N, C-alpha and C positions, 0 to 999 in steps of 0.2 A: 327128940326133934320132928317137928312137921313138914307137908311142904311148902316151899314160899308162896304167898299170894300176890297176884298181879295188882298193883297200885298205880296212883297217880304219878310215882316218880320212876315208873319202869320205862326201859330203853323204847319199847314199843309204844309208846303214848306220843299222839300228834299233838301239841300244844302251839301256842302264839310264839313260841321261841325257837320252833326246829327250823333247820336250814331249810327245810322243802317248802315253807310257808314263803307268800307274796305279799310283802310288805311295801310300803310307801318308801323305803329306804334300799329296796331289790336293785340290784342292775337291771333287772330286765323293764323295770317301772320308766316309762317315758316322762320325766319330769322337767321342768323350763332350766336345769342344770345339766340334765343328761346329753351327753356326745350325740344321740340320735335326734334329739327334739330341735324344732326349727323354729330357733328363737331369734330376737333382734339381734344375739351376739354370736351366732353361729357363723361358723365359715361358708355354709350352703347357704345363708341367707341372702337376697340382693337389697341391701340397705345402702343408705346414703355414704357408710363408709367402706363398702365391700370393695374389692380390688376389681371386680367387673362389672361395678356400676359407673356408670357415664356421668360425673358429676363435675360442677366446675373446678374441682382441683386435680381430677384424674390427669392422666397422660394422655389419654385417648380424645381428651375435650379440647375444641379448638378455642380458648381461652383468650383474652388479651395478653396473658403472659406466657401460655403454653409456646412451645417451638413451632408447632404447625400450624398456629393460628396467624392472621394476616392483621396485625395490628400497626401502629406507627411505630411501635419499636422492634419489628420483628424484621431479620435479615432480608425476607422475601417481599417484605412492605414496600413500595414506592413512596416514601415520605421525604420531608425537607431534611433527612439527617441520611437516607438511607443512601450505599454507594451508587446505585442505579436510578437516583432522584436526580432531575435537573433542576438544581436550586442555585442561589446565588453563590454558593461556597463550595459548589461541587466541582470536579475536574472537568467534567464533561459540558459545566455550564458556560456560555459566552457571557462573560462580564465584563465589567470596566477595567479590572484587574488581572483577568486571565490573558495568557500568553496568546490566545487568537484573536481576542477584542481588538478593536481599530480603537484605541484612544489617543488623546493627546500626547500622551507619552511614549506610545508603540513605535517601534521602528515602520511600522507599515502606516502611519498616518503622515499626513501632509502637513509640515511644520515649517517655520517661517526661515528653516535653513536646508529645504527640498529642494534640491535644484530641480526635480520634476514639477513640483508645485507653483502656484501663481506668485509672479513677485510680489513684494511686501517691501514696505518703505525700510522698515527695522533692518531687512538684510545689507543696506547698503551703508557701510559706513568705514572708516580706517583712520589711522594714526599714524603720523609720521615724524623723527626726532632726530634732532642733529645738536651737536655742542658747539658753542660757538664762544670764542674769547673776547668775553664781556660781561660784566654784572645784569643780574635780573632787573635791577633798576634800568639800566641802558637799555637793556633790550625792549621792556617793557615802553619805554618812552617811545622808540622806534616803531614797534607794532601798532600802538593805539594811536598813531598819527597815520590815520586812513591813507591821507595824500602821499605817504611814502610808499606804499607797496608796489606801484608801479616801477621802484627800482627793480624788484626782485622778481616779481611774479610774470610769467610769460604770458598769462592769459588777462590781465586787468591792467587799467591804466586810466587816467582822469579820473581818480577816486577823489571825492571832497565832501566835508563836511555840509549840512545844509547852513544856512546862514544863522548865524549864533550859535549853533552847534560846536559840540567837542567831544571828547572820549570820558562820556559818562552814559550811564545805564538810561535808555529811552530815547537817546539822540539817533538822528537819521542821517545815514549820507547815501550818495549815488556813486555810481561808477561804470566804465564801459568794459564789456567781457567780449573775449572773443574764443571762438572754437570751430575748428573744421570749417575755416574761412567763413563763419558769420559772425557777427557783430551785434550786440544788443546793450540796453543800458538797464541796469538792475538797482532797484533800491533795497537797503538794509538797515535795520535796527540793532542798535547795541543793546545785550542782555547782560552781559559781564563787565565789570570794569573795577579788577584789582589790581592796583600799582605794584609792581614787582612782581605779582603771582600767575594773572591769568588775565585774557581779554577776548569776549566773543561776541558774534552777531548773528543776526538770522536774515537771511535773504528773504524779503518777502513781508518783513515784521515778526515779532513774537507772536500776535494772536494766529496768524494764518501762513506763517512761513513755509517755505519748501525746502531749504538748505541750513544747517545750523555751521558754523565754523567758530573754532577755539583755538587759542593760542595758550598754551601753558608753559609758566618760565620756574625751572628747578634748578639751585646752585648746585654746583659741581666742583670741586677743585677751586680753580682761579676762573672760574666762566659761568655758563649756564647751557643746561640741558634744554632746549628749545623744543617743543611738541606743536604739532599743528594737526588738528582734526577735523573731519568731515561727515557729516551724518545728514542723510536725508530723512526729510520729516515728514512727506507725504508724496504719493504718486501724483505727477502732473503730466499731462501729455507734451507739454514743452519740452520736457527732460528725458521721455522715451516712455512707450508704451510696453514693450517684452522685456525678459529677463536678460537677453542678450543685451540689448540696446540700455540696460540700467548697469549691467557689468562693464559694458564700455565706457560710458560715462565716470564710473568710479575709478575704472583704471588709469583715465585719461587726468582725473582730477587728482590720483596719488600721484602720479609723475609730476603734475604741475607743483605740487606742494613739495616734493624732493626737490624738485628745479628752484623753488623759492628757498628753501632751508638752505641749500648749498650757497645759492647766490647771497643769501644774508650771512653767512658765517665768512664768506670771502669778502664782503664789504666790512663787516666787522674787523678781520682779520688786517683789512687796509688801515682802516680808521686807528688800528692799536698802534700800527709802526708808524704813523705820522704823527 
């Protein structure tokens, strides 16, 4: 046997496959895929997708959708939909429907029924009723004959139709009225004449009258419920200028209507007995 020779296969040879060689695949090489390389996908790079980058989608960016941004939809914005905004629908806004708004329907508004407000004609009206022992046809015959009103009314007499006029719509009549020691003559036009049902007239005429009077007749049992209504159509100094004066007028006319109805009932009772 001879001593072994040193050939290309000996362990002491340094070849391209040795662990000590630095190749393109070695861990120490800085390649585009190595952890130490600064590439577009590395965590240390400042790119449009990095957490440290201020982009339109980053939490630190003030965008239209970010919590910190002042946009039309953000809680901190004063917009038409924000709680802090004064809009027509916000609780802090004074609109026609808000509790604080003075509207035609609000308690703070001056309505026709507000005692503190100025008087309005529509505020002054009443209806009084009484049962009488007579048929609606008989009652209508009496109340539509305007010359008979003086039998029962404490405030009217000398009432008569104009010549050739009678109880029909459009006819006129005159009468003398009394109140508080004063007397005057009034002119009235018939505006409703429904036999057995209703009879009405307007003092001063249908076109520009002051007061509307109406009788209504409703059969009940063996008799009739007679209603007498009074309604102010417009204000006129001759009737009063203040609410107190007009209230006094209404009370006076209501008392007169009550007296008239009682007198009519008594008169018909007497007629029935005879």
